[in-house]
PDB file of N, CA, C and O in Angstrom, chain B, residues numbered from 101:
ATOM      1  N   MET B 101      18.082   7.830  -0.107  1.00  0.00           N
ATOM      2  CA  MET B 101      18.316   8.438   1.181  1.00  0.00           C
ATOM      3  C   MET B 101      17.672   7.565   2.261  1.00  0.00           C
ATOM      4  O   MET B 101      16.516   7.168   2.118  1.00  0.00           O
ATOM      5  N   SER B 102      18.381   7.270   3.306  1.00  0.00           N
ATOM      6  CA  SER B 102      17.832   6.426   4.366  1.00  0.00           C
ATOM      7  C   SER B 102      17.059   7.264   5.368  1.00  0.00           C
ATOM      8  O   SER B 102      17.191   8.487   5.399  1.00  0.00           O
ATOM      9  N   ASP B 103      16.247   6.599   6.191  1.00  0.00           N
ATOM     10  CA  ASP B 103      15.472   7.294   7.223  1.00  0.00           C
ATOM     11  C   ASP B 103      16.378   8.014   8.210  1.00  0.00           C
ATOM     12  O   ASP B 103      15.951   8.990   8.826  1.00  0.00           O
ATOM     13  N   GLN B 104      17.613   7.561   8.379  1.00  0.00           N
ATOM     14  CA  GLN B 104      18.524   8.173   9.329  1.00  0.00           C
ATOM     15  C   GLN B 104      18.990   9.549   8.885  1.00  0.00           C
ATOM     16  O   GLN B 104      19.434  10.343   9.715  1.00  0.00           O
ATOM     17  N   THR B 105      18.900   9.848   7.597  1.00  0.00           N
ATOM     18  CA  THR B 105      19.387  11.127   7.104  1.00  0.00           C
ATOM     19  C   THR B 105      18.266  12.099   6.769  1.00  0.00           C
ATOM     20  O   THR B 105      18.505  13.104   6.100  1.00  0.00           O
ATOM     21  N   ILE B 106      17.052  11.820   7.221  1.00  0.00           N
ATOM     22  CA  ILE B 106      15.918  12.695   6.941  1.00  0.00           C
ATOM     23  C   ILE B 106      16.064  13.978   7.753  1.00  0.00           C
ATOM     24  O   ILE B 106      16.360  13.938   8.948  1.00  0.00           O
ATOM     25  N   THR B 107      15.860  15.083   7.112  1.00  0.00           N
ATOM     26  CA  THR B 107      15.939  16.361   7.819  1.00  0.00           C
ATOM     27  C   THR B 107      14.544  16.838   8.161  1.00  0.00           C
ATOM     28  O   THR B 107      13.564  16.369   7.582  1.00  0.00           O
ATOM     29  N   ALA B 108      14.447  17.775   9.104  1.00  0.00           N
ATOM     30  CA  ALA B 108      13.156  18.308   9.528  1.00  0.00           C
ATOM     31  C   ALA B 108      12.435  18.993   8.366  1.00  0.00           C
ATOM     32  O   ALA B 108      11.206  19.070   8.378  1.00  0.00           O
ATOM     33  N   ILE B 109      13.148  19.483   7.385  1.00  0.00           N
ATOM     34  CA  ILE B 109      12.531  20.155   6.242  1.00  0.00           C
ATOM     35  C   ILE B 109      11.663  19.187   5.449  1.00  0.00           C
ATOM     36  O   ILE B 109      10.672  19.601   4.847  1.00  0.00           O
ATOM     37  N   GLN B 110      12.014  17.917   5.439  1.00  0.00           N
ATOM     38  CA  GLN B 110      11.264  16.922   4.676  1.00  0.00           C
ATOM     39  C   GLN B 110      10.039  16.421   5.429  1.00  0.00           C
ATOM     40  O   GLN B 110       9.230  15.686   4.862  1.00  0.00           O
ATOM     41  N   ARG B 111       9.885  16.802   6.691  1.00  0.00           N
ATOM     42  CA  ARG B 111       8.740  16.381   7.477  1.00  0.00           C
ATOM     43  C   ARG B 111       7.826  17.588   7.686  1.00  0.00           C
ATOM     44  O   ARG B 111       8.289  18.716   7.850  1.00  0.00           O
ATOM     45  N   ILE B 112       6.518  17.325   7.676  1.00  0.00           N
ATOM     46  CA  ILE B 112       5.556  18.417   7.843  1.00  0.00           C
ATOM     47  C   ILE B 112       4.567  18.082   8.955  1.00  0.00           C
ATOM     48  O   ILE B 112       4.409  16.925   9.345  1.00  0.00           O
ATOM     49  N   SER B 113       3.918  19.108   9.446  1.00  0.00           N
ATOM     50  CA  SER B 113       2.963  18.968  10.548  1.00  0.00           C
ATOM     51  C   SER B 113       1.672  18.317  10.063  1.00  0.00           C
ATOM     52  O   SER B 113       1.415  18.264   8.861  1.00  0.00           O
ATOM     53  N   PRO B 114       0.861  17.823  10.996  1.00  0.00           N
ATOM     54  CA  PRO B 114      -0.444  17.283  10.617  1.00  0.00           C
ATOM     55  C   PRO B 114      -1.323  18.313   9.895  1.00  0.00           C
ATOM     56  O   PRO B 114      -2.062  17.953   8.978  1.00  0.00           O
ATOM     57  N   ALA B 115      -1.253  19.575  10.295  1.00  0.00           N
ATOM     58  CA  ALA B 115      -2.052  20.613   9.627  1.00  0.00           C
ATOM     59  C   ALA B 115      -1.634  20.763   8.166  1.00  0.00           C
ATOM     60  O   ALA B 115      -2.482  20.856   7.278  1.00  0.00           O
ATOM     61  N   ASP B 116      -0.329  20.784   7.922  1.00  0.00           N
ATOM     62  CA  ASP B 116       0.161  20.893   6.542  1.00  0.00           C
ATOM     63  C   ASP B 116      -0.124  19.623   5.749  1.00  0.00           C
ATOM     64  O   ASP B 116      -0.421  19.683   4.556  1.00  0.00           O
ATOM     65  N   ALA B 117      -0.033  18.470   6.417  1.00  0.00           N
ATOM     66  CA  ALA B 117      -0.342  17.203   5.751  1.00  0.00           C
ATOM     67  C   ALA B 117      -1.816  17.158   5.349  1.00  0.00           C
ATOM     68  O   ALA B 117      -2.156  16.713   4.253  1.00  0.00           O
ATOM     69  N   ALA B 118      -2.683  17.623   6.245  1.00  0.00           N
ATOM     70  CA  ALA B 118      -4.122  17.646   5.948  1.00  0.00           C
ATOM     71  C   ALA B 118      -4.414  18.546   4.752  1.00  0.00           C
ATOM     72  O   ALA B 118      -5.208  18.189   3.882  1.00  0.00           O
ATOM     73  N   LYS B 119      -3.775  19.706   4.712  1.00  0.00           N
ATOM     74  CA  LYS B 119      -3.952  20.614   3.564  1.00  0.00           C
ATOM     75  C   LYS B 119      -3.487  19.951   2.283  1.00  0.00           C
ATOM     76  O   LYS B 119      -4.161  20.041   1.256  1.00  0.00           O
ATOM     77  N   ARG B 120      -2.347  19.289   2.331  1.00  0.00           N
ATOM     78  CA  ARG B 120      -1.797  18.640   1.137  1.00  0.00           C
ATOM     79  C   ARG B 120      -2.723  17.541   0.621  1.00  0.00           C
ATOM     80  O   ARG B 120      -2.870  17.361  -0.588  1.00  0.00           O
ATOM     81  N   LEU B 121      -3.348  16.806   1.548  1.00  0.00           N
ATOM     82  CA  LEU B 121      -4.219  15.690   1.167  1.00  0.00           C
ATOM     83  C   LEU B 121      -5.661  16.115   0.916  1.00  0.00           C
ATOM     84  O   LEU B 121      -6.440  15.361   0.333  1.00  0.00           O
ATOM     85  N   GLY B 122      -6.018  17.325   1.356  1.00  0.00           N
ATOM     86  CA  GLY B 122      -7.395  17.785   1.185  1.00  0.00           C
ATOM     87  C   GLY B 122      -8.351  17.168   2.183  1.00  0.00           C
ATOM     88  O   GLY B 122      -9.525  16.961   1.878  1.00  0.00           O
ATOM     89  N   VAL B 123      -7.853  16.871   3.381  1.00  0.00           N
ATOM     90  CA  VAL B 123      -8.679  16.308   4.442  1.00  0.00           C
ATOM     91  C   VAL B 123      -8.523  17.169   5.693  1.00  0.00           C
ATOM     92  O   VAL B 123      -7.687  18.072   5.723  1.00  0.00           O
ATOM     93  N   SER B 124      -9.314  16.899   6.712  1.00  0.00           N
ATOM     94  CA  SER B 124      -9.204  17.653   7.957  1.00  0.00           C
ATOM     95  C   SER B 124      -8.116  17.053   8.852  1.00  0.00           C
ATOM     96  O   SER B 124      -7.723  15.898   8.692  1.00  0.00           O
ATOM     97  N   THR B 125      -7.649  17.856   9.782  1.00  0.00           N
ATOM     98  CA  THR B 125      -6.664  17.349  10.743  1.00  0.00           C
ATOM     99  C   THR B 125      -7.288  16.275  11.632  1.00  0.00           C
ATOM    100  O   THR B 125      -6.599  15.350  12.063  1.00  0.00           O
ATOM    101  N   SER B 126      -8.587  16.393  11.908  1.00  0.00           N
ATOM    102  CA  SER B 126      -9.245  15.373  12.731  1.00  0.00           C
ATOM    103  C   SER B 126      -9.321  14.044  11.986  1.00  0.00           C
ATOM    104  O   SER B 126      -9.243  12.985  12.608  1.00  0.00           O
ATOM    105  N   TYR B 127      -9.473  14.085  10.660  1.00  0.00           N
ATOM    106  CA  TYR B 127      -9.460  12.853   9.866  1.00  0.00           C
ATOM    107  C   TYR B 127      -8.108  12.157  10.021  1.00  0.00           C
ATOM    108  O   TYR B 127      -8.053  10.947  10.241  1.00  0.00           O
ATOM    109  N   LEU B 128      -7.019  12.918   9.906  1.00  0.00           N
ATOM    110  CA  LEU B 128      -5.695  12.325  10.070  1.00  0.00           C
ATOM    111  C   LEU B 128      -5.506  11.774  11.481  1.00  0.00           C
ATOM    112  O   LEU B 128      -4.925  10.704  11.661  1.00  0.00           O
ATOM    113  N   SER B 129      -5.992  12.498  12.468  1.00  0.00           N
ATOM    114  CA  SER B 129      -5.896  12.039  13.846  1.00  0.00           C
ATOM    115  C   SER B 129      -6.645  10.723  14.026  1.00  0.00           C
ATOM    116  O   SER B 129      -6.138   9.797  14.659  1.00  0.00           O
ATOM    117  N   ASN B 130      -7.839  10.640  13.474  1.00  0.00           N
ATOM    118  CA  ASN B 130      -8.617   9.399  13.558  1.00  0.00           C
ATOM    119  C   ASN B 130      -7.905   8.250  12.859  1.00  0.00           C
ATOM    120  O   ASN B 130      -7.936   7.115  13.336  1.00  0.00           O
ATOM    121  N   MET B 131      -7.267   8.537  11.739  1.00  0.00           N
ATOM    122  CA  MET B 131      -6.545   7.496  11.009  1.00  0.00           C
ATOM    123  C   MET B 131      -5.339   7.005  11.814  1.00  0.00           C
ATOM    124  O   MET B 131      -5.011   5.819  11.774  1.00  0.00           O
ATOM    125  N   ARG B 132      -4.682   7.904  12.541  1.00  0.00           N
ATOM    126  CA  ARG B 132      -3.551   7.490  13.378  1.00  0.00           C
ATOM    127  C   ARG B 132      -4.002   6.587  14.512  1.00  0.00           C
ATOM    128  O   ARG B 132      -3.263   5.692  14.923  1.00  0.00           O
ATOM    129  N   CYS B 133      -5.200   6.810  15.020  1.00  0.00           N
ATOM    130  CA  CYS B 133      -5.715   6.034  16.155  1.00  0.00           C
ATOM    131  C   CYS B 133      -6.423   4.758  15.713  1.00  0.00           C
ATOM    132  O   CYS B 133      -6.737   3.904  16.542  1.00  0.00           O
ATOM    133  N   SER B 134      -6.673   4.627  14.431  1.00  0.00           N
ATOM    134  CA  SER B 134      -7.408   3.480  13.909  1.00  0.00           C
ATOM    135  C   SER B 134      -6.590   2.202  14.038  1.00  0.00           C
ATOM    136  O   SER B 134      -5.380   2.208  13.815  1.00  0.00           O
ATOM    137  N   GLU B 135      -7.248   1.117  14.396  1.00  0.00           N
ATOM    138  CA  GLU B 135      -6.577  -0.181  14.475  1.00  0.00           C
ATOM    139  C   GLU B 135      -6.304  -0.758  13.096  1.00  0.00           C
ATOM    140  O   GLU B 135      -5.492  -1.672  12.954  1.00  0.00           O
ATOM    141  N   ASP B 136      -6.981  -0.225  12.070  1.00  0.00           N
ATOM    142  CA  ASP B 136      -6.803  -0.732  10.703  1.00  0.00           C
ATOM    143  C   ASP B 136      -5.429  -0.393  10.139  1.00  0.00           C
ATOM    144  O   ASP B 136      -4.911  -1.114   9.287  1.00  0.00           O
ATOM    145  N   GLY B 137      -4.840   0.694  10.608  1.00  0.00           N
ATOM    146  CA  GLY B 137      -3.560   1.120  10.064  1.00  0.00           C
ATOM    147  C   GLY B 137      -3.669   1.596   8.631  1.00  0.00           C
ATOM    148  O   GLY B 137      -2.724   1.464   7.854  1.00  0.00           O
ATOM    149  N   ASP B 138      -4.833   2.155   8.274  1.00  0.00           N
ATOM    150  CA  ASP B 138      -5.080   2.585   6.896  1.00  0.00           C
ATOM    151  C   ASP B 138      -4.510   3.956   6.567  1.00  0.00           C
ATOM    152  O   ASP B 138      -4.450   4.326   5.394  1.00  0.00           O
ATOM    153  N   GLY B 139      -4.097   4.708   7.554  1.00  0.00           N
ATOM    154  CA  GLY B 139      -3.639   6.069   7.312  1.00  0.00           C
ATOM    155  C   GLY B 139      -2.213   6.120   6.812  1.00  0.00           C
ATOM    156  O   GLY B 139      -1.527   5.100   6.745  1.00  0.00           O
ATOM    157  N   PRO B 140      -1.769   7.324   6.460  1.00  0.00           N
ATOM    158  CA  PRO B 140      -0.384   7.480   6.012  1.00  0.00           C
ATOM    159  C   PRO B 140       0.599   7.228   7.162  1.00  0.00           C
ATOM    160  O   PRO B 140       0.278   7.451   8.329  1.00  0.00           O
ATOM    161  N   VAL B 141       1.780   6.768   6.814  1.00  0.00           N
ATOM    162  CA  VAL B 141       2.838   6.537   7.780  1.00  0.00           C
ATOM    163  C   VAL B 141       3.234   7.876   8.398  1.00  0.00           C
ATOM    164  O   VAL B 141       3.264   8.897   7.710  1.00  0.00           O
ATOM    165  N   PHE B 142       3.536   7.870   9.686  1.00  0.00           N
ATOM    166  CA  PHE B 142       3.912   9.113  10.358  1.00  0.00           C
ATOM    167  C   PHE B 142       5.012   8.854  11.367  1.00  0.00           C
ATOM    168  O   PHE B 142       5.290   7.711  11.733  1.00  0.00           O
ATOM    169  N   TYR B 143       5.630   9.933  11.807  1.00  0.00           N
ATOM    170  CA  TYR B 143       6.613   9.879  12.879  1.00  0.00           C
ATOM    171  C   TYR B 143       5.970  10.416  14.141  1.00  0.00           C
ATOM    172  O   TYR B 143       5.213  11.385  14.093  1.00  0.00           O
ATOM    173  N   GLN B 144       6.266   9.795  15.268  1.00  0.00           N
ATOM    174  CA  GLN B 144       5.863  10.333  16.555  1.00  0.00           C
ATOM    175  C   GLN B 144       7.128  10.512  17.373  1.00  0.00           C
ATOM    176  O   GLN B 144       7.815   9.548  17.710  1.00  0.00           O
ATOM    177  N   ILE B 145       7.416  11.754  17.682  1.00  0.00           N
ATOM    178  CA  ILE B 145       8.598  12.102  18.459  1.00  0.00           C
ATOM    179  C   ILE B 145       8.082  12.761  19.731  1.00  0.00           C
ATOM    180  O   ILE B 145       7.734  13.942  19.731  1.00  0.00           O
ATOM    181  N   GLY B 146       8.034  11.999  20.805  1.00  0.00           N
ATOM    182  CA  GLY B 146       7.368  12.480  22.007  1.00  0.00           C
ATOM    183  C   GLY B 146       5.881  12.600  21.701  1.00  0.00           C
ATOM    184  O   GLY B 146       5.239  11.624  21.311  1.00  0.00           O
ATOM    185  N   ARG B 147       5.343  13.792  21.879  1.00  0.00           N
ATOM    186  CA  ARG B 147       3.935  14.027  21.539  1.00  0.00           C
ATOM    187  C   ARG B 147       3.783  14.649  20.153  1.00  0.00           C
ATOM    188  O   ARG B 147       2.666  14.846  19.675  1.00  0.00           O
ATOM    189  N   LYS B 148       4.896  14.955  19.516  1.00  0.00           N
ATOM    190  CA  LYS B 148       4.869  15.618  18.212  1.00  0.00           C
ATOM    191  C   LYS B 148       4.674  14.594  17.092  1.00  0.00           C
ATOM    192  O   LYS B 148       5.324  13.549  17.063  1.00  0.00           O
ATOM    193  N   ILE B 149       3.768  14.918  16.176  1.00  0.00           N
ATOM    194  CA  ILE B 149       3.489  14.066  15.014  1.00  0.00           C
ATOM    195  C   ILE B 149       3.986  14.789  13.764  1.00  0.00           C
ATOM    196  O   ILE B 149       3.741  15.984  13.595  1.00  0.00           O
ATOM    197  N   GLU B 150       4.678  14.068  12.896  1.00  0.00           N
ATOM    198  CA  GLU B 150       5.146  14.631  11.634  1.00  0.00           C
ATOM    199  C   GLU B 150       4.970  13.599  10.516  1.00  0.00           C
ATOM    200  O   GLU B 150       4.988  12.391  10.748  1.00  0.00           O
ATOM    201  N   TYR B 151       4.801  14.111   9.313  1.00  0.00           N
ATOM    202  CA  TYR B 151       4.643  13.269   8.122  1.00  0.00           C
ATOM    203  C   TYR B 151       5.722  13.615   7.108  1.00  0.00           C
ATOM    204  O   TYR B 151       6.110  14.776   6.978  1.00  0.00           O
ATOM    205  N   ARG B 152       6.203  12.616   6.397  1.00  0.00           N
ATOM    206  CA  ARG B 152       7.076  12.860   5.251  1.00  0.00           C
ATOM    207  C   ARG B 152       6.209  13.052   4.028  1.00  0.00           C
ATOM    208  O   ARG B 152       5.236  12.324   3.829  1.00  0.00           O
ATOM    209  N   ILE B 153       6.550  14.011   3.223  1.00  0.00           N
ATOM    210  CA  ILE B 153       5.782  14.296   2.003  1.00  0.00           C
ATOM    211  C   ILE B 153       5.750  13.066   1.100  1.00  0.00           C
ATOM    212  O   ILE B 153       4.710  12.755   0.518  1.00  0.00           O
ATOM    213  N   ALA B 154       6.867  12.368   0.977  1.00  0.00           N
ATOM    214  CA  ALA B 154       6.917  11.165   0.129  1.00  0.00           C
ATOM    215  C   ALA B 154       5.942  10.103   0.642  1.00  0.00           C
ATOM    216  O   ALA B 154       5.312   9.408  -0.156  1.00  0.00           O
ATOM    217  N   ASP B 155       5.812   9.972   1.967  1.00  0.00           N
ATOM    218  CA  ASP B 155       4.872   8.997   2.535  1.00  0.00           C
ATOM    219  C   ASP B 155       3.428   9.399   2.257  1.00  0.00           C
ATOM    220  O   ASP B 155       2.583   8.548   1.980  1.00  0.00           O
ATOM    221  N   LEU B 156       3.150  10.690   2.333  1.00  0.00           N
ATOM    222  CA  LEU B 156       1.791  11.173   2.028  1.00  0.00           C
ATOM    223  C   LEU B 156       1.447  10.904   0.573  1.00  0.00           C
ATOM    224  O   LEU B 156       0.349  10.445   0.260  1.00  0.00           O
ATOM    225  N   ASP B 157       2.398  11.192  -0.318  1.00  0.00           N
ATOM    226  CA  ASP B 157       2.166  10.957  -1.747  1.00  0.00           C
ATOM    227  C   ASP B 157       1.961   9.475  -2.043  1.00  0.00           C
ATOM    228  O   ASP B 157       1.117   9.112  -2.862  1.00  0.00           O
ATOM    229  N   ALA B 158       2.741   8.613  -1.371  1.00  0.00           N
ATOM    230  CA  ALA B 158       2.605   7.165  -1.572  1.00  0.00           C
ATOM    231  C   ALA B 158       1.253   6.677  -1.066  1.00  0.00           C
ATOM    232  O   ALA B 158       0.603   5.861  -1.720  1.00  0.00           O
ATOM    233  N   TRP B 159       0.823   7.172   0.096  1.00  0.00           N
ATOM    234  CA  TRP B 159      -0.482   6.784   0.653  1.00  0.00           C
ATOM    235  C   TRP B 159      -1.601   7.209  -0.284  1.00  0.00           C
ATOM    236  O   TRP B 159      -2.530   6.447  -0.552  1.00  0.00           O
ATOM    237  N   LEU B 160      -1.499   8.437  -0.777  1.00  0.00           N
ATOM    238  CA  LEU B 160      -2.525   8.955  -1.674  1.00  0.00           C
ATOM    239  C   LEU B 160      -2.574   8.145  -2.968  1.00  0.00           C
ATOM    240  O   LEU B 160      -3.657   7.831  -3.463  1.00  0.00           O
ATOM    241  N   ALA B 161      -1.427   7.810  -3.509  1.00  0.00           N
ATOM    242  CA  ALA B 161      -1.374   7.009  -4.743  1.00  0.00           C
ATOM    243  C   ALA B 161      -1.999   5.635  -4.522  1.00  0.00           C
ATOM    244  O   ALA B 161      -2.618   5.085  -5.433  1.00  0.00           O
ATOM    245  N   GLY B 162      -1.846   5.076  -3.328  1.00  0.00           N
ATOM    246  CA  GLY B 162      -2.408   3.777  -3.008  1.00  0.00           C
ATOM    247  C   GLY B 162      -3.918   3.798  -2.845  1.00  0.00           C
ATOM    248  O   GLY B 162      -4.543   2.741  -2.767  1.00  0.00           O
ATOM    249  N   ARG B 163      -4.512   4.975  -2.794  1.00  0.00           N
ATOM    250  CA  ARG B 163      -5.961   5.096  -2.620  1.00  0.00           C
ATOM    251  C   ARG B 163      -6.673   5.388  -3.942  1.00  0.00           C
ATOM    252  O   ARG B 163      -7.867   5.686  -3.942  1.00  0.00           O
ATOM    253  N   ARG B 164      -5.969   5.310  -5.047  1.00  0.00           N
ATOM    254  CA  ARG B 164      -6.603   5.512  -6.355  1.00  0.00           C
ATOM    255  C   ARG B 164      -7.560   4.373  -6.625  1.00  0.00           C
ATOM    256  O   ARG B 164      -7.257   3.214  -6.343  1.00  0.00           O
ATOM    257  N   ARG B 165      -8.704   4.700  -7.166  1.00  0.00           N
ATOM    258  CA  ARG B 165      -9.721   3.699  -7.459  1.00  0.00           C
ATOM    259  C   ARG B 165     -10.325   3.948  -8.842  1.00  0.00           C
ATOM    260  O   ARG B 165     -10.278   5.061  -9.366  1.00  0.00           O
ATOM    261  N   THR B 166     -10.881   2.905  -9.409  1.00  0.00           N
ATOM    262  CA  THR B 166     -11.599   3.037 -10.674  1.00  0.00           C
ATOM    263  C   THR B 166     -13.096   2.877 -10.467  1.00  0.00           C
ATOM    264  O   THR B 166     -13.879   3.107 -11.388  1.00  0.00           O
ATOM    265  N   THR B 167     -13.502   2.483  -9.257  1.00  0.00           N
ATOM    266  CA  THR B 167     -14.919   2.313  -8.941  1.00  0.00           C
ATOM    267  C   THR B 167     -15.135   2.562  -7.459  1.00  0.00           C
ATOM    268  O   THR B 167     -14.208   2.444  -6.659  1.00  0.00           O
ATOM    269  N   THR B 168     -16.352   2.904  -7.102  1.00  0.00           N
ATOM    270  CA  THR B 168     -16.678   3.073  -5.688  1.00  0.00           C
ATOM    271  C   THR B 168     -17.283   1.801  -5.100  1.00  0.00           C
ATOM    272  O   THR B 168     -17.568   1.743  -3.904  1.00  0.00           O
ATOM    273  N   ALA B 169     -17.481   0.780  -5.942  1.00  0.00           N
ATOM    274  CA  ALA B 169     -18.030  -0.484  -5.464  1.00  0.00           C
ATOM    275  C   ALA B 169     -17.032  -1.164  -4.540  1.00  0.00           C
ATOM    276  O   ALA B 169     -15.827  -1.151  -4.791  1.00  0.00           O
ATOM    277  N   ARG B 170     -17.537  -1.748  -3.485  1.00  0.00           N
ATOM    278  CA  ARG B 170     -16.680  -2.457  -2.545  1.00  0.00           C
ATOM    279  C   ARG B 170     -16.571  -3.912  -2.948  1.00  0.00           C
ATOM    280  O   ARG B 170     -17.507  -4.491  -3.498  1.00  0.00           O
ATOM    281  N   LYS B 171     -15.434  -4.487  -2.672  1.00  0.00           N
ATOM    282  CA  LYS B 171     -15.275  -5.920  -2.894  1.00  0.00           C
ATOM    283  C   LYS B 171     -15.931  -6.626  -1.724  1.00  0.00           C
ATOM    284  O   LYS B 171     -15.589  -6.382  -0.567  1.00  0.00           O
ATOM    285  N   MET B 172     -16.861  -7.490  -2.027  1.00  0.00           N
ATOM    286  CA  MET B 172     -17.574  -8.217  -0.989  1.00  0.00           C
ATOM    287  C   MET B 172     -17.204  -9.690  -1.063  1.00  0.00           C
ATOM    288  O   MET B 172     -16.963 -10.233  -2.142  1.00  0.00           O
ATOM    289  N   GLY B 173     -17.164 -10.316   0.083  1.00  0.00           N
ATOM    290  CA  GLY B 173     -16.921 -11.757   0.135  1.00  0.00           C
ATOM    291  C   GLY B 173     -18.172 -12.498  -0.297  1.00  0.00           C
ATOM    292  O   GLY B 173     -19.196 -11.871  -0.570  1.00  0.00           O
ATOM    293  N   PRO B 174     -18.110 -13.813  -0.366  1.00  0.00           N
ATOM    294  CA  PRO B 174     -19.286 -14.589  -0.764  1.00  0.00           C
ATOM    295  C   PRO B 174     -20.411 -14.415   0.249  1.00  0.00           C
ATOM    296  O   PRO B 174     -20.172 -14.352   1.455  1.00  0.00           O
ATOM    297  N   ARG B 175     -21.623 -14.341  -0.251  1.00  0.00           N
ATOM    298  CA  ARG B 175     -22.793 -14.186   0.620  1.00  0.00           C
ATOM    299  C   ARG B 175     -23.082 -15.484   1.337  1.00  0.00           C
ATOM    300  O   ARG B 175     -22.972 -16.573   0.773  1.00  0.00           O
ATOM    301  N   LYS B 176     -23.449 -15.343   2.576  1.00  0.00           N
ATOM    302  CA  LYS B 176     -23.860 -16.518   3.343  1.00  0.00           C
ATOM    303  C   LYS B 176     -25.383 -16.524   3.362  1.00  0.00           C
ATOM    304  O   LYS B 176     -26.013 -15.530   3.722  1.00  0.00           O
ATOM    305  N   ARG B 177     -25.956 -17.631   2.977  1.00  0.00           N
ATOM    306  CA  ARG B 177     -27.415 -17.749   2.945  1.00  0.00           C
ATOM    307  C   ARG B 177     -27.899 -18.252   4.281  1.00  0.00           C
ATOM    308  O   ARG B 177     -27.314 -19.161   4.871  1.00  0.00           O
ATOM    309  N   ARG B 178     -28.957 -17.661   4.744  1.00  0.00           N
ATOM    310  CA  ARG B 178     -29.592 -18.108   5.975  1.00  0.00           C
ATOM    311  C   ARG B 178     -30.676 -19.114   5.649  1.00  0.00           C
ATOM    312  O   ARG B 178     -31.360 -19.003   4.632  1.00  0.00           O
ATOM    313  N   ALA B 179     -30.822 -20.073   6.500  1.00  0.00           N
ATOM    314  CA  ALA B 179     -31.903 -21.046   6.334  1.00  0.00           C
ATOM    315  C   ALA B 179     -33.234 -20.357   6.602  1.00  0.00           C
ATOM    316  O   ALA B 179     -33.328 -19.502   7.483  1.00  0.00           O
ATOM    317  N   ALA B 180     -34.260 -20.726   5.848  1.00  0.00           N
ATOM    318  CA  ALA B 180     -35.580 -20.103   5.988  1.00  0.00           C
ATOM    319  C   ALA B 180     -36.157 -20.300   7.381  1.00  0.00           C
ATOM    320  O   ALA B 180     -36.923 -19.465   7.860  1.00  0.00           O
ATOM    321  N   ASN B 181     -35.796 -21.391   8.029  1.00  0.00           N
ATOM    322  CA  ASN B 181     -36.343 -21.641   9.359  1.00  0.00           C
ATOM    323  C   ASN B 181     -35.392 -21.210  10.474  1.00  0.00           C
ATOM    324  O   ASN B 181     -35.558 -21.620  11.623  1.00  0.00           O
ATOM    325  N   ASP B 182     -34.413 -20.399  10.146  1.00  0.00           N
ATOM    326  CA  ASP B 182     -33.460 -19.885  11.135  1.00  0.00           C
ATOM    327  C   ASP B 182     -34.208 -19.008  12.136  1.00  0.00           C
ATOM    328  O   ASP B 182     -34.921 -18.087  11.738  1.00  0.00           O
ATOM    329  N   ALA B 183     -34.054 -19.280  13.412  1.00  0.00           N
ATOM    330  CA  ALA B 183     -34.767 -18.536  14.461  1.00  0.00           C
ATOM    331  C   ALA B 183     -34.394 -17.064  14.447  1.00  0.00           C
ATOM    332  O   ALA B 183     -35.186 -16.237  14.898  1.00  0.00           O
ATOM    333  N   GLY B 184     -33.219 -16.706  13.948  1.00  0.00           N
ATOM    334  CA  GLY B 184     -32.804 -15.308  13.900  1.00  0.00           C
ATOM    335  C   GLY B 184     -33.324 -14.571  12.687  1.00  0.00           C
ATOM    336  O   GLY B 184     -33.102 -13.367  12.558  1.00  0.00           O
ATOM    337  N   SER B 185     -34.003 -15.255  11.802  1.00  0.00           N
ATOM    338  CA  SER B 185     -34.516 -14.644  10.587  1.00  0.00           C
ATOM    339  C   SER B 185     -35.750 -13.815  10.889  1.00  0.00           C
ATOM    340  O   SER B 185     -36.581 -14.207  11.708  1.00  0.00           O
ATOM    341  N   ARG B 186     -35.871 -12.668  10.230  1.00  0.00           N
ATOM    342  CA  ARG B 186     -37.045 -11.821  10.396  1.00  0.00           C
ATOM    343  C   ARG B 186     -38.298 -12.499   9.845  1.00  0.00           C
ATOM    344  O   ARG B 186     -39.415 -12.190  10.261  1.00  0.00           O
ATOM    345  N   HIS B 187     -38.105 -13.413   8.916  1.00  0.00           N
ATOM    346  CA  HIS B 187     -39.237 -14.047   8.245  1.00  0.00           C
ATOM    347  C   HIS B 187     -39.560 -15.407   8.820  1.00  0.00           C
ATOM    348  O   HIS B 187     -40.330 -16.161   8.226  1.00  0.00           O
ATOM    349  N   ALA B 188     -38.995 -15.732   9.948  1.00  0.00           N
ATOM    350  CA  ALA B 188     -39.252 -17.042  10.541  1.00  0.00           C
ATOM    351  C   ALA B 188     -40.704 -17.107  11.025  1.00  0.00           C
ATOM    352  O   ALA B 188     -41.279 -16.111  11.465  1.00  0.00           O
ATOM    353  N   ALA B 189     -41.267 -18.293  10.930  1.00  0.00           N
ATOM    354  CA  ALA B 189     -42.662 -18.490  11.379  1.00  0.00           C
ATOM    355  C   ALA B 189     -42.737 -18.321  12.894  1.00  0.00           C
ATOM    356  O   ALA B 189     -41.838 -18.737  13.626  1.00  0.00           O
ATOM    357  N   VAL B 190     -43.809 -17.714  13.342  1.00  0.00           N
ATOM    358  CA  VAL B 190     -44.013 -17.479  14.779  1.00  0.00           C
ATOM    359  C   VAL B 190     -44.849 -18.566  15.368  1.00  0.00           C
ATOM    360  O   VAL B 190     -45.131 -18.547  16.566  1.00  0.00           O
TER     361      VAL B 190
END
């Protein structure tokens, strides 16, 4: 089914989307305003916001994790005599 044939029944309000995901409506609002674009895909029709259930399910599936550890980039070592170091000689 293409986006052009989506009916209003397949779209739900932010309140219903929040209930489905187990988050608050303010969390969804913050995700919509985030520059990261990490939140679920949504429709904005004028001032009205709606979510497709399939998009919510896809977003949720993409957030599955096997660990809470974050992936970190390589550590940058500071020189011992770096003026910005807390341990620099005075």
